[in-house]
N, C-alpha and C positions, 0 to 999 in steps of 0.2 A: 097220667099227665105227660110223661115223656113221649108216649105214643101219639098223643094229641098234638104235641109240639112238632113232632116229626111229620105228621100228616099235613099240618099247616104249611110247614116249610116246603114239603114236596109239591103242594098245590101251587105255592108261589113260584117255585122253580119251573114247574110245567107251564104255567101261564106265561112266564117270561120267555121260555124256550119256544112256545108256539108263536109268540109275538115276533121273536127274532127270525124264526123260520119263515113267517109270512112276509116279513120285510125283505129277507134275502130272495124269496121267490118273486116278489114284486120287482126288485131291482134286476133280477135275472131276466124277467120278461121285458122290462124296459130296455135293457141292454140288447136283447134280441131284436126288439122293434127298431132300435136305432141302427143296429147292424144291417137289418134288411133294408131300411131306408137308404143307408149309405151304399149298399150293394146295388140298389135300384138306381140311385143317382149315378153311380159309376158306369152302369150299363148304358144309361141314357146318354151320358157324356161321350162314352166310347162310340156309340152309334152315330152321334152328331159329328165327331171328328172323322169317322170313317166315311160318312157321306160327303163331308167337305173334301176329303182326299179324292173321292170319286169325281167331284166337280173339277178338281185340278187337272185330272187326266182327260175329262170330257165335259168341257164347259158348255152349258145349254144356252147358246147365243140366240140368234133370231130363228132357230130351226123349229118352226111350229109343227112340222110333220112328225118329229120325234121328241116330244117333251118328256121330262122326267116323270115317272109314275111313282106311286107309293111303294116303299120297300118294307118288307116284313121279315119275320124270322125265317120264313120258308121261301122268300122270293128268289134270292140269288141273282147272279149276273154281275157284269163288270160295273154297272151303274149303282149297285147296292152294296151296303156293308155285308161282310161275310159273317154269318152267325157263329160258325165254329171258332173264328178268330176272336169274336167279342166275348165268348164265354169260356174260352180255353184258359185253364189255370185260375179261374175265378172262384168266387165264394160258393160254398155248397148251397147258399141261399138262392143261387141262380137256377137251380133245377126247376125246369118248367117255366122259366121266365120268358116273356115275350117283349118285343120292341117293334116300333114302326118309325120310319123317317119319311119326310116329304120335302119337296122343293117347290117353292112358289115365287112368282114374280112379285116385286114390291111396288107394282104400278097402281094398286087400288088406292082409293081416296084415303088419305091419312096413314097409309102403310109404307110410305117411303122410308121412314126411320123408326117406326114403331109397329110391332107385330100384334095382331089379334086374330084369333081363329075366325071371327065373324067376317072380317074384311078380307082376309087372305085365302080363305078356303076355296073361293071361286076363281082365284087367279091361276093362269096357266103355269105349267111346270117348266118354264124357260124364261130367259130374259127378254120378255116381250117389249118392254119399253127401252131396251138397248142402253141402259145406263150402267151396265157392268155389275149390277147387284141383284141378288136373289135371297129370299128367306129360306132357311133350313130349320125344320122342326123335327125333334127327336123325342120319342116317348117310350118309357120302359115300364113294365108291370111285373112285379115280383111278389108272390105270396100276398096278393091283394093290395100291395103298395104301388102307387103310380107317381112317377116323376116325369115332368115335361120340360124340355129345354128348347130355346130358340136362339138364333143368331142371324144377323145380316151378313152375308158372305159376298165379298167383292173379288172379281177376277183381276189379277195384275196383267200388265201388258209387257211383253218381252220384245225389245227392239232386236231385229235380226241383222246380223253383220253381213253386208254385201258390198261389192265394189261400187263406189260412187262414180259411175262412169256414164257419159252420154251414150256410149256404145261399147259393148264387149261381145265379140263374136270371133269365129274363126277367120272369116273374110266378109267384106261388104262389097256389094255391086251397085254401081250407079248406072242410070240409063244414059244412052249416048248423047242425049240432048242436055246433059247436066253441066257441060263445060261452062266455066265462068259463073256458075250459080252456087250459092251457099246451100249445101245439102245438110250439113251437120253444124249447128251452132252450139259448140261444146261448152262455151263459157268457162266456168271453173271446173267442169267435169273432164274426164279423160276419155280418149278413144283408144281402146285396147284390142289388139288383134292377136290371135294365136298363130296365124300363118307366118311363114318365112318367105318373103317376096323373092329372095334369091333362089329358093328351092322349088317353089310352086308356081312361079309365073305370076298370074293375076292374084294379087292379095287385097288390093283396095282400088276401087274405081272402075273405069270402063276397060273393056278388053284391050290388052296391050299397053295400058298405062302403068306408070310406076307411082310410088308415093309422091315423088316430086311433081309429076304431071297433074295430080289432082289436089295439090296443096290448097288451091283456091276454093275447093269445095268444102273445106273444113275451117272453121274459125274458132279461135280461143284455145286450141290444143293441138299439139303435134302428135300424130298417131304413133303408138308404140307397138311393135310386133314382138312375137315370141312369148306372149302371155301364157302362163301355165296355171291350171287349176279351174275348178268349177266356181260359179258365181255364188253358190249357196251349198252348205253342207247337207248331207242326207237327213240329219236330225232336224235342221232348220226347215227343210222342205216338208218333213213330216208334220212339224208344228203348224206350218202355214196351211197344209192340207186339212189338218184337224180344225183349224180356225174357220176355213171355208165350209167344212161340213157342219160345224156348230152354227154358222150363220145362215145355212141354207143356200150357199153360193158355190157349192161344188156341183159340177156338171160332167156327166159321162161323155156327152157330146157337145156340139157347139151351142152355146146359149143364144138368146135373142140379143139385139143391141141394148134393149132396156136392162137386161139382166147383167150386162157387163159393168154397169155403174154400181159399184159396191167397194167396200174397204178391201176385201180380199176375194178374188174370184179364181177358182181352180178348175181348169178344163182338162179332162183326162185325154181325150182323143178327138180327132176330126180335122177337116180342112175348112176352117172358118173364114168366110169372106163377107165383108161388110162394105158395100158400095153406096150406101145411102148418102145423098148429098148433104143432108142436114144432121148427120150423126155427131153427137157429142157424148163422150163417155167420161163421167166424173166432172169435177170442176177444179179450177186452180186452187180454191180454198179447201177442197176435199178430194185430193187425188186418191187413186186406188192402186192395187197391185193385181196384175193379171198373170197367172202362172199357167203355162202350157206344158203338160207332161209329155205326151207324144203328139200333141196337136200342133197345127200351124195356123197362122192368122194373116189376113190381108185387109188393110184399110184402104178405101178409095173415096172418090168424091171429095167432099169438103169435111171429111171426118176429123175430129179433134179428140185425141185420147190424152187425158191428164193422169199421169202416174207412171209406174214402172211395169214394163212387159218383160217377163222372164221365161225364156224357152228352155226347159230342162233338156229337151231332145233325148228323152230316155230310150228311144228306138234307134238312135245313132244315125240320123239322116245327115246327108251332106248338102242338101239343097236348101232353099230359102225357108227359114222358120218364121220370120217376120218380114212382111212386105208392105210397102205403101205405093199407091198410085195416085194420079190426079194431084190435088192440093192437100191430101191428107197429111196430118201432122201429129207427132207424138211429143208431148210436152212432159218431160221427165227423163226417161232413159230406157234403153233396150239392152238386155243381157241374154246371150244365147250360149249354151254349153256345147261341148263336143265340136264336131266338124260342121255344125249347122251354119248357114249363112244368113245375111240380112240383105234384102233387096230394097233400095230406096229410089223412088222416082224423082223427077225433076219438076219444079214449079217455081212460082215467084216467091215462095216462102220456104224456110228450111223444113226438111222432113223430120228431123229430130232436133229438139231444142231442150237442152239440159235444164233441169229444175231441181235444186237440192231438196226442196220441200217434199217432192214426191218420194224421195228415199227415206225421209223421216217417217213416212206412213207405212213402211215395210215392218210390220210388227205382228206378233201372234199372241194368243192368249197364254198368259203365264200361270203361276201358281195362284190358288184361291186362298183367301184368308178372311178371318172374322173382322168385321169393322169394329173399331174400338167403341166400347160402351153400348153395344147392341146385344151382347150375350146376357140372357136372363132366364130365370126359371118361371114358368107359368104355374101359379098355385091353383089347386083344385077349387072350383067354385068362384 
């Protein structure tokens, strides 16, 4: 009888033990599944953030020639997340994990503020509709577990600090027929010259003239000589160049007249001459910025340029960087670095007319960030 009781008790204990072990095993598996899901989610989120950081450094503006392509674990490159950084120090569950990211415009019907694979898959990998927004999609797969995240990313605009001057240059030359004509209507802008008229002779105006002799050629501002410093810092120039590259408005040589009309145009080199009688570049409502690295430019005929022209003068020229002839007019401002000069013709209207609105347009792409309430996870199925 005692043996029978012991056997029954041992059976009960074994049954309870097996039940507890099964429960513990089930809980362990569930914990592992949850851990893998979390690791997969973290990898997808890291890939998403890394792709957004790449957009901050290289925003895909209107540049259709070089759209963002799909990034994967083995893609690499400055435009893609770095796989080693994403998995470094991560969970052991990430062994063999894969991820992908993609950038798509939000111009599809219904995709302006809501993402779906069906509507966005065919969209280009750049900001084709030029609204400053693109969709970023990141997906990670770990041990058969898949997590997919999307977010609408917007590029910020960084206002660049430059002198608000009708003219900044080493010296400016007027044609001999400019006497008693308004050449620079400075308004509230300044006329800044780097030269010293007492040391260099001709500083402003016609040969042999002094500042006093050409005072009637400038209205609204008294010229200031001895200005020191560049119009824009090297970092700001780099940002403006990157903006032009992103928008497809960077040119190694002289662009066409039509190509000059854009928010930011960067010309690397060339002697650019535009004498068309009906030339108009930009508008008063939408002025632009034209940056000349080693290039020079001349407007003739009835040309009207709305915006700011900035001659970097990277090759250190001492001759004219910006010139006007005929009745050509620049509505905005002209800034030239170094020893470069500005040559202004004479006509019935001013050659430079200051417009503060043109300087408000001097901006580059800033940091990119997620638009509020657009981040979400796409569930399988």
